[in-house]
N, C-alpha and C positions, 0 to 999 in steps of 0.2 A: 210485691207480695205474690204475684202470679208466678214469678220465677222460682220462689222457694219450693212450692209443691212439686214443680217440675224437677228440681234438683233432687228432692227426696225420692220421687218416683224413679229417677235414674239410678240412685243408690240402691233402691229396693230391687230394681231389675238386675243390677250388676251383681248383687250378692248371690242370688240363686244361680246365676251363670257360673260364678266362682265355685259354689258348692257342687253344681252339676259337673263342672270340669274336674273337681277333686274326686267326686264319686266315680266318674268315668275312668280316671287314672287309677283309682283304687281297684276298680273292677278289672282293668287290664292287668294289673299286677297279680291279682289272685287267679284270674282265668288263664294266664300264660305261664305254664310251668317251666318254660325255657329261661325265665329270668333267674339269675344267680341268687342263691340264698346263703346264709352264714354256714350251713352244714355241708355245703358242696365240697367235693374233693376234685383234684385234677389228676387225670389218669392218661396214660399214653396208649393210643391205639395205633401201634406201629410208630411211624414218625410224627403222628398227629397228636397234639395235646388237646384233650377233651375234658369236659366237665361231667362228673358223676354226681347225680342228685337222686334223692329218694322223693318220688312224686306219687301223690294219691292215684290209685288205679283209675278212678273215674276221670281225672284230669287227662291221663294218658289216652284213655279211650276216646275222649272228646277231641283229641288231635287227629284221630283217624278219619279217613274218608269212608263213605258207605261201602265201597269195594273192600277196603282193608278190614272193616268190621265184619263183613261177610266171611272173609278169609279166616279171621280169628274164630268166629262161630263154627266154621267148617272144621277147624283144627281141634275143637273141644273133643275130648275123649279119645284122641288118637294115641298110639303108643308113644310117639315122640312127646306129645303134650303131657302124658302121664309121667314119663321119665323126667321131664322138666319140672313138673309139679313136685316130685319127690326132692329134686335138687334144690328147688326154691325153698321148700320148707326146712330142709336140712341146713341151708346156708343163709337163711334170712333174706333170700333173693339176690345176694351178691354174686353168686355163681351163674345167674341167669339174667343178665341185664338186657334191657331193650335199648336199641340204638337208633337215635334220631339225628338227622341233620338239622341244626338250629337255623333260625331265620325268621322272617315274617310269618311264614307258614311252615312249622316244623314238619319234616317228612320222615316216615319210618324207613330205616335201612335194613333192620334186622330185628326179629323178636316176635313174630306172630305166634309161634309155639309158646314162647314165654308169657305172652299176654293171655293165651288160652289157659295156660297152667295157673297163672295168677287168678284168673276168673274161677277156675275149678277149685283152687285151694281156698278161695274166699279171703285172700289177703287184702289189706287196706291200701298198701302202697307197694310200688316196685322200684327197683334201681333202674335208672335211665342214664345212658351215656349220651350227652349232647355233643355232636361233632360240629366244629365251627362251620358256618355257612360257606359254601364253595368247596368244602373238602369232602363232600359226600362220595364222589367217585373214587377218591383215594381210599376212603374208609371202606367202601364196599370191596375194593380190591384186596385190602388187608383182611377183611372178614372172610372172604372166599379162601384166601391163602391159609388162614388159621383153621378153617373148617376142613380143608384138604389135608392139613397136617395131622388132624386127629385120626389116629389109626383105627381101622376096623379090627376086631378080634383076630381075624385070619391074616392080616397083613404082617409081613415080616420085613426086616431090613433089606433082604435080598429083593423084595418087591420094590422097595424105594430105589435101590440101585438100578434095577432094570428100568423102572419108570424114568429115572434121570437119563440113562444112556439112550433110551428111545427118543426122548424129547431133545437131548443135546445133539443128536445126529441129524435132526430135521433142519 
């Protein structure tokens, strides 16, 4: 008879552990926006296939380091942030995604202005592109290339040709 209460107490202690493990797993899924969800789309960022998700703004801000949060705060109210805010509101955020490298600890690659704009606009969620782990450097190269291709209002095709000739001769 002494063994039966021991067996019952083992069962009682194992049930809470199972519940605790299930709760911890549930918390991991809700606190980690990098997990795929049913509404995700796949998009190409140059040659890299990435995942596009709509993520609550608070969850995205939770992924940032203190330094990154200070950078977002410093960007609030800037001309760039204001332009992004207008684009974000006009396109429901799709034209202004934030880009992270996925992994154990997601790392922001691009989107400080976009996060400042989302904060200023008071939106609940933002579009986030998750680049596969290990592809961050390739993604950053592609992002820089895309930004350089965006023409300034004063840039002409002659400027592009001159730029190409100068760099091709080096």
